[in-house]
C-alpha positions in Angstrom: -80.7 162.6 111.4 -77.8 162.4 113.9 -75.9 162.0 111.9 -76.7 164.7 109.8 -76.7 167.3 112.3 -73.1 166.5 113.0 -72.3 167.2 109.4 -73.7 170.3 109.0 -72.1 171.4 112.5 -68.9 170.3 111.0 -69.9 172.6 107.7 -70.6 175.7 109.7 -67.8 175.5 111.9 -64.8 175.2 109.1 -66.8 177.7 107.1 -67.0 180.5 110.2 -63.0 179.3 110.4 -62.5 180.3 106.6 -63.9 183.5 106.7 -62.2 184.6 109.7 -59.2 183.4 107.7 -60.1 185.5 105.0 -60.8 188.5 106.9 -57.1 187.9 108.6 -55.3 187.8 105.2 -57.2 191.1 103.8 -56.1 193.3 106.3 -53.3 195.6 105.2 -50.9 196.9 107.0 -50.9 200.6 108.1 -48.2 202.4 106.4 -45.8 203.9 109.2 -44.0 207.2 108.6 -40.9 208.1 111.1 -40.9 211.4 112.9 -37.8 211.1 114.7 -35.6 214.6 113.6 -32.8 213.7 111.9 -29.1 214.9 113.8 -28.7 217.4 111.1 -31.7 219.7 112.7 -30.7 219.1 115.6 -27.5 221.2 115.0 -30.2 224.3 115.0 -29.1 225.0 118.9 -30.8 228.5 119.4 -34.2 226.2 119.4 -36.8 225.7 122.1 -38.0 222.5 119.8 -37.6 220.7 117.0 -39.9 218.5 116.0 -41.1 216.2 112.9 -44.3 214.5 111.2 -42.5 212.8 109.0 -43.2 215.3 105.7 -42.4 218.5 107.4 -39.5 219.7 110.4 -40.6 222.4 112.6 -38.3 224.6 114.6 -39.6 226.6 117.2 -37.5 229.8 118.1 -37.7 233.1 120.4 -35.0 235.0 117.1 -32.9 236.4 120.1 -29.4 235.9 119.3 -27.1 234.2 122.3 -24.4 236.7 121.2 -23.5 240.5 122.6 -24.8 243.2 120.6 -25.4 247.1 121.1 -28.6 246.0 119.9 -29.8 244.5 123.5 -30.7 246.9 126.2 -28.0 248.7 128.8 -29.3 246.4 131.3 -29.0 243.1 129.6 -26.1 241.0 129.9 -25.3 240.6 126.4 -25.2 243.9 126.0 -22.0 245.3 124.2 -21.1 248.5 123.3 -19.9 248.9 119.5 -18.2 251.5 117.6 -15.9 251.4 114.3 -16.3 249.8 111.5 -19.4 246.7 110.1 -19.6 245.1 107.0 -17.4 246.0 104.4 -15.5 248.8 106.0 -18.5 251.1 106.7 -18.7 253.4 109.6 -21.3 251.3 112.3 -24.7 254.0 112.8 -26.8 252.5 115.2 -30.7 252.4 114.5 -32.8 253.2 116.6 -34.4 250.1 117.3 -33.6 247.7 120.2 -33.8 243.8 120.1 -37.3 241.6 121.1 -38.4 238.3 121.2 -40.7 236.3 119.7 -42.4 233.0 118.9 -41.0 232.0 115.3 -42.1 229.0 113.8 -40.3 227.4 110.9 -42.2 224.7 108.9 -39.7 223.5 106.2 -40.0 220.4 104.2 -38.0 217.5 106.0 -36.8 216.3 102.2 -36.7 219.5 100.1 -36.9 218.8 96.5 -36.3 221.3 93.2 -38.9 223.4 92.7 -40.3 223.0 89.0 -41.5 227.1 89.9 -39.2 229.3 91.6 -41.1 231.3 94.5 -39.4 234.6 95.7 -38.2 235.3 98.9 -40.2 237.7 100.8 -39.2 240.4 103.1 -39.0 239.3 106.6 -37.7 235.8 107.5 -36.8 233.1 104.9 -35.1 230.8 106.6 -33.1 229.9 109.9 -29.9 230.2 111.2 -27.8 227.6 113.9 -29.1 229.8 117.1 -32.2 230.7 116.0 -31.9 233.9 114.2 -34.1 234.2 111.3 -32.2 235.0 108.0 -33.7 238.0 105.6 -32.7 238.5 101.8 -31.3 240.9 100.1 -33.7 243.9 100.3 -34.1 246.6 103.0 -37.5 247.1 101.2 -39.5 246.5 98.1 -36.7 245.9 95.3 -34.8 248.7 98.1 -30.8 247.6 98.4 -29.1 247.2 101.8 -27.1 250.4 100.9 -28.4 252.4 103.5 -29.0 249.4 106.2 -25.6 247.9 105.6 -24.2 250.7 108.1 -26.7 249.6 110.8 -25.0 246.1 111.1 -23.7 245.1 114.8 -20.2 243.6 115.4 -21.6 239.8 114.3 -23.2 241.5 111.4 -27.3 241.4 112.3 -29.7 244.4 113.4 -32.9 244.4 114.5 -35.8 246.3 112.7 -38.7 248.4 113.7 -40.6 246.1 116.0 -37.5 244.7 117.4 -36.7 241.4 115.4 -33.3 240.4 114.9 -31.9 238.8 111.6 -28.6 238.3 109.7 -28.9 239.8 106.0 -25.3 238.8 105.1 -22.8 236.4 106.9 -23.4 235.9 110.5 -19.9 236.6 112.1 -20.8 234.8 115.3 -21.3 231.8 113.5 -19.0 231.5 111.4 -15.7 232.9 113.9 -16.7 232.6 117.2 -19.3 229.0 117.3 -17.8 227.3 114.0 -15.9 228.3 110.7 -16.5 229.9 107.6 -17.3 226.4 105.6 -19.9 225.5 108.8 -23.3 224.7 108.6 -25.0 228.2 109.6 -28.6 227.2 109.0 -31.8 226.2 106.4 -34.0 228.2 104.5 -37.7 227.6 104.3 -37.4 225.4 101.1 -35.5 222.8 103.7 -32.0 223.4 102.1 -29.5 224.2 103.6 -26.9 227.1 104.4 -23.4 227.1 104.4 -20.8 229.2 105.1 -18.6 231.5 102.6 -15.9 228.6 101.9 -15.9 225.5 100.7 -12.5 222.7 101.2 -11.0 225.8 102.7 -11.2 227.8 99.4 -13.6 231.0 99.4 -16.7 230.3 97.4 -16.5 231.6 93.7 -19.8 233.5 92.6 -19.4 231.8 89.6 -19.9 228.4 91.1 -23.3 229.7 91.9 -26.6 229.5 90.3 -28.6 232.1 90.1 -30.3 231.2 93.9 -26.9 231.1 95.0 -26.4 227.7 95.9 -25.1 224.6 93.8 -25.0 220.7 94.3 -21.8 219.0 96.1 -20.7 217.1 98.9 -21.0 218.6 102.5 -19.6 216.9 105.7 -23.6 216.7 106.6 -24.4 215.2 103.7 -21.5 213.1 102.3 -23.5 211.9 99.2 -24.3 215.4 98.3 -26.9 218.3 98.3 -27.7 221.4 96.6 -26.9 224.2 99.6 -26.7 227.8 99.5 -23.6 229.9 100.8 -23.5 233.6 101.7 -20.8 235.4 100.4 -19.9 239.2 101.0 -21.4 240.3 97.3 -25.3 241.0 96.7 -27.4 238.8 96.8 -25.2 237.8 100.2 -27.4 234.5 101.2 -29.9 233.9 98.4 -30.4 235.4 95.3 -33.7 235.4 92.6 -35.5 232.6 94.6 -35.9 229.2 96.7 -34.2 226.7 95.0 -36.9 224.6 96.7 -40.5 225.1 98.1 -40.5 227.1 100.5 -42.6 226.0 103.8 -44.0 228.6 106.1 -43.2 230.7 108.8 -45.1 232.4 111.7 -43.9 235.1 114.8 
């Protein structure tokens, strides 16, 4: 009887070890996603915060420009009077609005891809520039060209709308002439694809080299392996053409 008890006990012990081993081997490792923000997005120096959840980059800004403007109140240190001509050689005419700050949250794809169906850009913010100021599309209103608004662009080609939201419809001169160059990265649209200045490899970008969405795919300093990107130009649609190349994320303010 003693021998039988020892055998049964040994069998029970070995069975428990076998079950434990099976449970250990059956565990599937949990997939991990990096939430580190890539260096290229850190170039958005006007952001109050930049985070990643591994799928989207979230950029928060106030939308207020870091350069001088006639649209700041006269008590603001960034106020500067402006007269003369603006975009396209038009005589400047100040609109009645003043710059206000907002709580913008831009949520854009971390790894943008071409969309199967290209969504049209909406009125309002369609992307974010490096200094945190929103990009707008080529319209003053529903299907209304910028013809009558261009005259109100300040010394850096931006202006505020009725609620005080400052924005760029065209080339942001502060970024292309003061902070960087005309071939530099200027920001990102909501679909995650970058926006560059009006030059590439030291030459003006030809409109004929851009597609219907106002971009093309080539290598850039920030993306040496190549990426689709938009270019600002001095002709309509200025920043973006008939819609987003990729699938847009979201923006709130």
